[in-house]
C-alpha positions as CSV (number, residue, x, y, z in Angstrom):
1,M,-18.0,25.2,0.5
2,N,-19.1,22.2,-1.5
3,T,-20.6,19.6,0.9
4,N,-20.8,16.7,-1.7
5,R,-18.2,13.7,-0.9
6,K,-15.7,14.2,-3.4
7,T,-14.1,10.9,-5.1
8,G,-10.7,12.5,-5.7
9,I,-9.9,12.8,-1.9
10,D,-10.3,8.9,-2.1
11,I,-8.1,8.6,-4.9
12,L,-5.7,10.7,-2.9
13,R,-5.6,8.4,0.0
14,I,-4.8,5.5,-2.5
15,V,-1.9,7.7,-3.9
16,A,-0.7,8.3,-0.2
17,S,-0.8,4.7,0.7
18,F,1.6,4.1,-2.7
19,M,3.8,7.1,-1.3
20,I,4.2,5.8,2.1
21,V,4.9,2.2,1.1
22,L,7.5,3.6,-1.4
23,F,9.0,5.8,1.5
24,H,9.3,2.9,3.9
25,S,10.9,0.5,0.9
26,L,13.5,3.6,0.5
27,T,14.4,4.1,4.2
28,Q,13.6,0.5,6.1
29,G,13.8,-1.4,2.9
30,G,17.6,-0.4,2.5
31,V,17.4,1.3,-0.7
32,L,19.1,4.6,0.3
33,E,21.7,2.7,2.6
34,G,22.7,0.2,0.1
35,C,23.0,2.6,-3.1
36,D,26.7,3.5,-3.9
37,Y,27.5,7.2,-3.0
38,K,26.8,9.4,-6.0
39,S,25.8,6.6,-8.4
40,S,22.8,6.8,-10.7
41,N,20.8,4.7,-8.1
42,Y,21.7,6.9,-5.1
43,Y,20.2,10.0,-7.1
44,V,17.5,8.4,-8.2
45,A,16.5,7.1,-4.9
46,W,16.9,10.4,-3.2
47,F,14.8,12.2,-5.9
48,L,12.0,9.5,-5.3
49,M,12.3,10.2,-1.7
50,S,11.9,14.0,-2.4
51,F,8.2,13.5,-3.8
52,T,7.2,10.9,-1.3
53,M,8.0,12.2,2.3
54,G,4.5,14.1,2.4
55,G,2.4,10.6,2.1
56,V,1.9,10.8,5.8
57,N,1.0,14.6,5.9
58,L,-1.7,13.7,3.3
59,F,-3.6,11.4,5.6
60,A,-3.7,14.2,8.4
61,L,-4.8,16.8,6.0
62,I,-7.5,14.5,4.5
63,S,-8.6,13.9,8.0
64,G,-9.1,17.8,8.5
65,Y,-10.7,18.1,4.7
66,V,-13.5,15.3,5.2
67,S,-14.2,16.1,8.9
68,Y,-15.0,19.9,8.5
69,S,-18.7,21.2,7.8
70,D,-20.3,24.4,8.0
71,S,-22.7,22.9,10.5
72,P,-21.9,21.2,13.8
73,K,-22.2,17.7,13.7
74,K,-21.8,14.7,16.2
75,T,-18.3,13.2,16.6
76,K,-18.2,9.5,16.0
77,Y,-15.9,8.2,18.4
78,S,-16.9,4.8,17.2
79,R,-14.4,5.3,14.1
80,I,-11.8,5.3,16.6
81,L,-12.7,1.9,18.3
82,E,-13.2,0.6,14.7
83,L,-9.8,1.5,13.8
84,W,-8.5,-0.1,16.9
85,F,-10.1,-3.3,16.1
86,T,-8.4,-2.8,12.6
87,V,-5.0,-2.3,14.1
88,V,-5.3,-5.4,16.4
89,F,-6.8,-7.7,13.8
90,Y,-3.8,-7.2,11.5
91,S,-1.3,-7.1,14.2
92,L,-2.4,-10.6,15.5
93,L,-2.7,-11.8,12.0
94,S,0.8,-11.0,10.9
95,D,2.4,-12.3,14.5
96,F,0.3,-15.7,13.7
97,I,1.3,-16.0,9.9
98,F,5.0,-15.3,10.9
99,D,4.9,-17.5,14.0
100,L,4.1,-20.4,11.6
101,I,6.7,-19.4,8.9
102,N,9.5,-18.7,11.5
103,P,8.9,-18.9,15.2
104,E,12.0,-17.2,16.0
105,W,10.5,-14.0,14.6
106,V,7.6,-14.0,17.1
107,S,7.7,-14.4,20.9
108,P,4.4,-14.2,23.3
109,V,5.4,-10.6,24.2
110,D,4.5,-9.9,20.3
111,Y,1.0,-10.8,20.8
112,L,0.5,-8.8,23.9
113,V,2.0,-5.7,22.0
114,A,-0.4,-6.6,19.3
115,V,-3.7,-6.1,21.4
116,T,-2.2,-3.0,23.0
117,P,-1.1,-0.7,20.2
118,I,-1.8,2.5,21.9
119,T,0.0,2.1,25.2
120,N,2.9,0.3,23.3
121,C,3.0,3.0,20.7
122,S,3.4,-0.1,18.0
123,F,2.1,2.4,15.2
124,W,2.8,6.2,15.9
125,Y,0.7,7.9,13.7
126,F,-2.4,5.6,15.0
127,T,-1.6,6.7,18.6
128,C,-1.4,10.3,17.6
129,F,-4.2,10.1,15.3
130,V,-6.3,8.8,18.7
131,G,-5.0,11.7,20.4
132,L,-6.1,14.3,17.7
133,S,-9.5,12.6,17.9
134,V,-10.2,13.7,21.3
135,L,-9.2,17.3,20.1
136,K,-11.4,17.1,17.0
137,P,-14.6,18.7,18.4
138,I,-12.7,21.8,19.6
139,L,-10.9,22.1,16.5
140,D,-14.0,21.8,14.5
141,N,-15.9,24.4,16.5
142,G,-12.9,26.8,16.6
143,I,-12.5,26.5,12.7
144,R,-16.0,27.0,12.4
145,A,-16.3,30.3,14.8
146,C,-13.0,32.0,13.0
147,E,-13.5,34.7,10.7
148,E,-11.7,33.9,7.1
149,K,-9.0,36.6,7.9
150,T,-8.2,35.1,11.2
151,L,-8.1,31.6,10.0
152,I,-5.9,32.5,7.2
153,I,-3.5,34.2,9.9
154,I,-3.8,30.9,11.9
155,N,-2.7,28.8,8.7
156,V,0.3,31.2,8.0
157,L,1.6,31.1,11.6
158,I,1.1,27.2,11.5
159,I,3.6,27.3,8.5
160,V,5.9,30.0,9.7
161,L,6.0,28.6,13.1
162,F,5.8,24.8,13.2
163,S,7.4,24.2,9.8
164,L,9.8,27.1,8.8
165,I,11.0,28.0,12.2
166,E,10.8,24.5,13.8
167,F,12.8,23.6,10.7
168,V,15.9,25.3,12.2
169,T,15.3,25.4,15.8
170,Q,13.2,22.5,17.1
171,S,11.7,24.6,19.8
172,F,8.0,23.6,19.3
173,G,8.0,19.9,20.1
174,I,7.1,19.2,16.7
175,S,9.5,16.1,16.8
176,F,10.0,16.2,13.1
177,G,6.3,15.5,12.4
178,F,5.8,12.6,14.7
179,S,3.5,14.3,16.9
180,I,0.0,15.2,17.8
181,L,0.7,18.8,17.6
182,W,1.7,18.2,14.0
183,L,-1.3,16.2,13.1
184,A,-3.6,18.7,14.7
185,S,-1.7,21.4,12.7
186,L,-2.4,19.6,9.3
187,Y,-5.9,18.9,10.6
188,I,-6.4,22.6,10.8
189,V,-4.8,23.4,7.4
190,G,-7.0,20.6,5.8
191,A,-10.3,21.8,7.3
192,T,-9.4,25.5,6.3
193,V,-8.8,24.2,2.3
194,K,-12.2,23.1,2.4
195,R,-13.9,25.8,4.2
196,L,-12.3,28.3,2.1
197,D,-12.7,26.5,-1.1
198,Y,-9.2,26.8,-2.4
199,E,-9.5,24.2,-5.0
200,K,-11.8,26.7,-6.7
201,K,-9.3,29.6,-6.3
202,I,-6.0,28.1,-7.2
203,K,-5.1,26.7,-10.9
204,T,-4.0,23.2,-11.0
205,W,-1.0,24.0,-13.1
206,T,0.4,26.3,-10.4
207,L,0.0,23.9,-7.8
208,L,1.6,21.1,-10.1
209,A,4.6,23.4,-10.7
210,L,4.9,24.1,-6.9
211,I,5.1,20.4,-6.4
212,I,7.8,19.9,-8.8
213,I,9.5,22.9,-7.7
214,L,9.6,22.1,-4.0
215,G,10.2,18.5,-4.8
216,V,13.3,19.7,-6.7
217,I,14.5,22.0,-3.6
218,T,14.1,19.1,-1.5
219,F,16.0,17.1,-3.5
220,L,19.0,19.2,-4.2
221,G,18.9,20.8,-0.5
222,G,19.0,17.3,0.9
223,L,22.1,16.1,-1.2
224,F,24.1,19.4,-1.2
225,I,23.4,21.3,1.8
226,S,26.6,20.5,4.2
227,E,26.1,20.5,7.8
228,H,27.0,24.1,9.3
229,S,26.4,25.9,12.4
230,F,25.5,29.6,12.9
231,M,24.8,30.8,16.2
232,D,24.5,27.3,17.5
233,I,22.0,26.4,15.0
234,Q,22.3,23.0,13.3
235,I,20.9,22.2,9.9
236,D,22.0,18.9,8.5
237,Q,21.6,17.2,5.2
238,Q,18.2,15.4,6.1
239,S,16.5,18.5,7.2
240,L,14.4,18.8,4.2
241,F,13.4,15.1,4.5
242,R,11.1,15.3,7.5
243,Y,7.4,15.6,7.4
244,N,7.4,19.1,8.8
245,S,10.1,20.3,6.3
246,P,8.4,23.5,4.7
247,T,8.9,22.0,1.3
248,V,7.2,18.7,2.1
249,M,4.3,20.4,4.1
250,I,3.5,23.1,1.3
251,S,3.7,20.3,-1.6
252,S,1.4,18.2,0.8
253,I,-1.1,21.0,0.6
254,C,-1.0,21.2,-3.0
255,Y,-1.5,18.0,-3.5
256,L,-4.7,18.0,-1.3
257,I,-6.2,20.9,-3.5
258,I,-5.6,19.3,-6.7
259,F,-7.2,15.9,-5.8
260,A,-10.0,18.0,-4.4
261,K,-10.6,19.2,-7.7
262,I,-10.8,15.8,-9.2
263,K,-14.3,14.3,-10.5
264,V,-15.0,10.6,-11.3
265,K,-17.6,9.2,-13.4
266,V,-20.3,8.0,-11.2
267,K,-19.8,4.2,-12.3
268,Y,-16.4,4.4,-10.9
269,E,-17.1,6.1,-7.6
270,K,-18.1,3.1,-5.7
271,I,-14.9,1.1,-6.3
272,I,-12.7,3.9,-5.7
273,R,-14.5,4.9,-2.3
274,A,-14.3,1.1,-1.2
275,L,-10.5,1.2,-2.1
276,G,-10.1,4.5,-0.3
277,I,-11.4,3.3,3.1
278,S,-8.9,0.5,3.1
279,T,-5.8,2.4,2.7
280,F,-5.4,3.0,6.3
281,S,-4.8,-1.0,6.4
282,V,-2.0,-0.4,4.1
283,Y,-0.2,1.5,6.5
284,I,-1.0,-0.9,9.2
285,V,0.0,-4.2,7.5
286,N,3.4,-2.5,6.4
287,C,4.2,-1.4,9.9
288,T,3.5,-4.3,11.9
289,D,6.4,-5.2,14.2
290,V,7.2,-8.7,12.8
291,F,6.8,-7.4,9.1
292,W,8.8,-4.1,9.6
293,N,11.7,-5.9,11.5
294,N,12.1,-9.0,9.6
295,V,10.6,-8.6,6.1
296,M,11.0,-4.8,5.4
297,S,14.0,-4.3,7.0
298,N,16.9,-4.1,4.1
299,M,14.6,-5.9,1.7
300,F,16.1,-4.0,-1.2
301,F,19.6,-3.5,0.0
302,E,21.1,-5.9,-2.5
303,T,19.0,-4.7,-5.1
304,S,19.9,-1.0,-4.8
305,K,23.3,-2.0,-6.0
306,M,22.1,-3.7,-9.2
307,S,21.4,-1.6,-12.3
308,L,19.0,1.3,-11.9
309,L,16.2,-0.4,-14.1
310,V,16.4,-3.5,-11.9
311,M,16.3,-1.7,-8.9
312,L,13.2,0.3,-9.9
313,F,11.5,-2.5,-11.3
314,E,11.9,-4.8,-8.2
315,V,11.0,-1.9,-5.7
316,F,7.8,-0.7,-7.8
317,R,6.8,-4.3,-8.3
318,F,6.9,-5.1,-4.6
319,I,5.0,-1.7,-3.8
320,I,2.4,-2.3,-6.3
321,L,1.7,-5.9,-5.6
322,F,1.8,-5.2,-1.9
323,V,-0.7,-2.2,-1.9
324,I,-3.2,-4.0,-4.4
325,F,-2.9,-7.1,-2.2
326,V,-3.7,-5.3,1.3
327,L,-6.5,-3.2,-0.3
328,L,-8.3,-6.3,-1.8
329,F,-7.8,-8.4,1.4
330,D,-9.1,-5.3,3.5
331,V,-12.3,-6.1,1.5
332,V,-12.3,-9.7,3.3
333,R,-11.5,-8.0,6.5
334,R,-14.6,-5.8,6.4
335,K,-16.8,-8.6,5.7
336,I,-15.4,-10.6,8.5
337,F,-16.1,-7.7,10.8
338,T,-19.5,-7.4,9.4
339,I,-20.2,-11.0,10.1
340,L,-18.8,-10.6,13.8
341,R,-20.8,-7.3,14.2
342,I,-17.8,-5.4,15.0
343,D,-19.5,-2.3,13.6
344,K,-22.7,-2.7,15.5
345,L,-20.6,-3.2,18.5
346,C,-18.3,0.1,17.9
347,S,-21.5,2.1,17.2
348,L,-22.7,1.7,20.8
349,I,-20.2,4.0,22.0
350,D,-21.7,6.7,19.9
351,K,-25.4,6.1,21.5
352,K,-23.6,6.3,25.1
353,I,-21.8,9.5,24.4
């Protein structure tokens, strides 16, 4: 296993953040709801949806990939605390800014919710990630202890049980991917990819072909599989557009392996890594309650009824500007945290544990 830091994974973080904002623009932004049924806009929107569903999965896979090491290492719980401070910072900042813009959008309760993101489940991924972090030492030791054959079997069972069977029966409590169990499963798969050096064993063109094929299957399946029942098992048209969908899960794994192969010139590594660190903030800012409910909500509903080119231009202009702005602003946020010695404060927990 190659233990060197791979800049390709940081690039994947950036790509994943774009995918997540695009996914949110299509759903919460009202693109899918606003498109006329069976129009060119409708088909293109669902086609884009087919290739963006895996954005959240990628972050969990990356967590497993970057955290795994052949030799045991101390778990840094300070990272959880740092993320908590980041979530609270952006939540309070969002509430404050929009309180100035339109006081009707923000109430005193919103400020309380902003400082209690875990108990209020304001950000489902962050809440589940905190739970995953508690399990991380056990998962890491278990993955290291497993023989290669056993680890492969576990990964196959994860795909079969939590993706394929869960896709039809919903009997394992995966909650369509909104759960700690799902993130833990992806964490294990991501760590396995690193331990077994899959990036050296599978050709890039094979992975790209798989991503395209699986994306097309998701697209066609989501559009044309009509609701039907067999032995009280329900499969609806949206079944493939879920985080734990087999097509979405496998394509996410393919993305991870592809980007693990990427090598970048040394002169670009520093800036890519700096941006990669800030990708979590893109998700947080995009999902703060006031922004989600008052800005993102149906932002592109009317735009989706315009010409295809106008719709694509407006959507992608927003996504590009939003992601770039947050990534750059997060550099300022990190400077503020350094001045306030937040990192030093968080590191105290590692010394105590």
